Residue, then its C-alpha position, 0 to 999 in steps of 0.5 A: m903380913q899387914t893386910p891393906t885396908t879398904d881405904q888404902t887400896r881405893q884407886l881413884p886419886q880424887l877419893l883421898e886427896p885434894r886435886n892439884p889445881g896448878i899454880d901460876l907459871d913461875l919461871d924463876w923457880v923453873r930456871g933455878l932447877q939444876a941436876n947434879t948428874p954424877a951424884i944422881g947416878r951414884r944415888a940410883q946405882t947404890l940403892p938396890g944394894r942398900r935396900s932389900v926386903k925378904k920373906e913375909v915383908q917382901a910378899a907384902w911389898l909385892c902385894r902393894a906393888l901389884s895394887c899399884i899396877d896400871l895393867t896396860t895393853l897398847s898394841g896396834d892389834d888390840t881387840p875387844g877380846r884381848v881387853h876383856r881378858l886383860c880386865a879379867k886379870a885386873r879383877q883377879p890378878v893373883r890365883a884365889d888359892l894364893l890370895h887365900a894363903l896370903g890372907l888377902h881378899g879383894l886385891t886388884v890392880g890400880a887401873v886398866c890402861v887402853y887406847h880410846d877405842m878400847i874404852a867401851p870393852a874395858l867398861d863392860a868387862l870392869q863393870g862393878s869392880n871399881i877399877p878405873i879405866a885410863a886412856v892414853s891420849a893427846g896424840f899418843p905416843a908422839g904428841l905431834s897431831p894438831f893441837s885441836l885434835r889432841v884436845a878433842e881426843i881427850e874430851a872424847s875419852v872422858a865422854a866415853g867413860a875414862s876416869e884417868i887420861d894419860i896425855v903426852i907433852s910436846r917434847r919440842h917445848v922442853l928441848t927449845g926451853n919454851w916453858p910458857a908453851l908447855y905450861d899453856e899446853m898442860r893447862a889446856f889438857r887439864r881443862a879438857c880432862g874435866n873431872a878425870h885425872v890427868k897423868a902427864i907423860l914426859a917421855t924422859g928418854e927424849l928430853g936430852s938431860l936430867r935438868n930438862v926432866a926436872r924442869a918439865s916435871l915442875i911445869c906440868m905440875m904447875g899446869g895442874a897435872d895429877f900425876i907425872k909419868t916417865s914414858t909412853g913405853k914406846e921410846s928407846v929409853n923408858a923409866t930409869l932410877p936416875v930419872t925417877l929420883v929427879m921426878l920424885r924430888a920435883i914432886r917433893d919440892y912442889h908439895t913443900r911449896t904448895g901443899f898439893r901431892v902429885g902422883y908418880k908413874p914409871a912406865g916401860g921396861i919394868s918387868k921384874a918383881k925385884d925391880a918393882l921393889v927398888y922403885l918402892a924403896m926409892i919412893k919410901e925414902e924420897l916421899g914417904d909412905r903416903w905415896l906408896r898407895p895406888d892413888l899416888f903411885r902407879f907402875g905402867a906395866s903388863s908383864l910385871l904382874g906375871d913375875i909378881e905372881r910367880q914370886l908370891e907363889h914361891y913365898v906360899t909354896g917354896t917352889y917357882s912355877a912355870g910362867w904359863r901358870h900365870a898367863m895374862g890371857 
């Protein structure tokens, strides 16, 4: 198995890539975007059957997927104790004996994602680990609080120590085609983040069409988003392969025109290792190997980690273990 190098597994995007500064709003480009929904559906439907990896290659891909997880807890009953346990799992996501058998050392998740009030406990638990803390912000998950409060919330999370901010956009701007308003909002959120990287959550399940997903993706990148993210995880429809294909191609087009690489984060509903492998395969085909690193790709997930660990134990021992052997805390 190929062991990732230190540079390949460093999580903070700004350490490896120039930040996307954004560009002037180009409405001709935005309005020219279309989405062939039947073709996109066929492409997404056939991918799982055409691309599969086995044995040691599968184990290596699962380790890469693990390193790209934003280990997340976004529940109303979150406590400092729960966050401490989550951070302990982030620092040691796979049992030491399995890592030893795989020949991997120092493997961690990509980041820990929490609400603003849980930043301090996360900072305490992750001290010395170099694992970034991502905070959800801007009126998460609906994005309907007063604009000034959303900006202030971002600034407060950055001041509290979050190095990545997951903001939610105003869906109404997309649904009404008010692209200048969405662009201005994204620019304001980017300014509020300062040196912290910003992930723009599109809430794709609420945007109405794949064409809207493509246009919203492009507007957020024009506005300076470092990542574009599918969902809050709270919508009825979260990350899907058709949506992923549309967003990846928007990222590819933006990189082709501007030279800046923007990251991608699917979130919500990705709980099985086999599903993670399909997402990695699509990214490899659409964007190339450079995007298969935690500085440009993340899974927004929690239960996914447990299934990946089970699959790695099966690779090492030849047997499947009970889920409680890989508990999150």
